[in-house]
N, C-alpha and C positions, 0 to 999 in steps of 0.2 A: 604474432603467435595467437591463433584463435582460441585454442584450448588451454586449460589450466596446466601448469606444470607442478612439480614438487616444491618449487620456490616462489611461484607467482600465479596470480589469476590471469587468465588469458583475456584477450580483447573483448570477447563476447560477454564474459562474466563482469568485467569492469564496466562495459557500456550499459548492460542491464542494471547494474547496481546504481550508477550515477544518474542514468535516465529516470529510474524509479524515484530516486531521491529528489531530483529537480521537479518531476511531475507532482510528487506529494506536496512539496513546498508550494508550487503553483496552485494546486487544488485548495490549499488552506488560504493562500493570499486572496483568491477570487471569492471564496465563500465569506471570508471576513470583510472584504471590500463590499460585498453584497449586503451583509448585515449592518455594517457601520456607515456606509456612505451612499446607499441608494434607497429610494423610496419603494415600498411594495407596489407591485403591479405596474412598474414602469419598464420600458424597453431595456434600460440599462440593468435593472434588477434581473430581468429575464435572461439577458445575455450572460451576466455573471453566473447565474444558476446553471445555464447550459454549458458554460466552460467548466464549471466544477464537475458536473456530471460527465462531461467528455473526458476530463483528466482522470476521473475515477474509473471509467470503462477502460481507458488505456492502461492504467496501473494494473487493473485486473488481468489484462492480456499479458502484460510484462511479467507479472508474478507467476502466471502459468508457465511462461517461457523460462523464468528464473528457476523455478522448482524443477522443471524438466532438465535444464542444463546442469543444475547442481547434482541431480540424481545420476546423470549420465557422464559426468566428468569428475575425475579425482580432484580433491581439494588440496591446496598447498599444505605442506607439513606445518603444524603449529610451531610457533616459536617456543623455546624452552620456558618453562614455567611450572608452577605447582599444579597438582591435580585439581585443586579447588578453582584455580584460575581458568583452567581448561574447561571444567564443568560449567562455570559461570558464563564463559564465552559461548559454549554450546547452548545453554539454556537461553541466553540473550538472543542468539540467532534464531532459535526455534520460536521464541516469543515474537520477534520481529516478523518472521514469516507468517505466523498465525494472525497477527494484526493486519499485515498486508493483504491477507486473504479475507479476513472478517470485515474490514472497513469498506472495501468496494462492494462486497456481497450485501452487507446490510444496507449500504447506501442505495443500491439498486432495488433491493426487495422492499425498502421502506419509502421509495420515491413515488409520489402520487402524480408525477408528470412523465411524459415521454421524453427521452433524450434525443435532442437534435444533435447528433454526434458531429461536433465541430461544424455544424450547419451544412453537413454533406448528405446525411441520411438519418432517418428516424429509427430509434430503438424503442419498441413499445414499453410502456410502463408495466411493471410486473402484474398489476391488477388486471390487465387486458390479455394476459397470456393464458394458454391452455393449462399450464402448470398450476397457476393460481386457481383457476376455475375448478379444475379437477381435484387437486390435492388439498388446497386450503379451504375454498368455499364449499365444495360439495362434500368432501370426506371429513374435514375437521369442523365444518359448519361455522367458519369465521368470516366476518365481513372484512373488507380491506382495512377499515379503520381499526378493528380489533387486532389484525395481523400487523399493521403498520406501527402501532404504539411500541411494542418491544424492539422492533427493528430500529426505530428512531432513537430509542433510549440507548441501545448499544452503540449506534453510529454517532449520535450527537452528544451524548452525555458521557458514558463510560469510555468508549473507544477514543473519542477525540482527545481526551486528556492522557490516557494510557499510551497513545502513540507518541506523544511528546516526551513522556518519561523514558520510553524505550529508545527513541531516537537520540535524545540527549545523553542517555547512558551509553549508547553505542558510540557516539562521537567522542564522549569523554574517555571511554576505554581506549579508543584508537589513539587519541592524543596522549594519554598516559603511557601507552606502549611506545609511542614515538619519542616523547620528550623525557620521560622519567626512566623507563626501562631501556630506551635507545635500541629497541629491536626493530625488525623489519615488518611488523604486522601492518602498519599503515602503508608502507611502500609497496606491499604486494598488491594493493588495490589502486594505487596511484599511477604507477608507471610499469611498462613492460620490462622484462628481464634485460 
């Protein structure tokens, strides 16, 4: 079943969910591998950076598809619970979507290098785009370094930690529903009807 039903997420929603989760984890693994285990300006360091950037671009595309799919497909009915629990789940999902949009966007906008997308083709760095030259440099009068600083702060400082809080909260809530409440919340995303 491709589409969602009243009782389960369809295969498209499940695939987008788990693929995004795996790519996000891989993006973190390669960036921390780069920071902790490679020397600056080495081929290994460059490869790790390019993999991180490629995972980020892929996540951005998947998130666009996820948002479209979510808006055009009915969601399964929530499991019984309090109004507060449903509002917390709704807020948690909105926060996750926001972070999944903000992290790849700020990563791209604040990157001072071109992305060799999985070494297949190049995506120009934002500084070299018409959008940067027209809106940021000419209209706002900012250099790339001035523009890059807040993007890097959001991506590397604030967002990097907020993501883990949201992901761990999301996983903990799913496990709580599964083991404590013994409802079908987690099963809806794990297997088809």
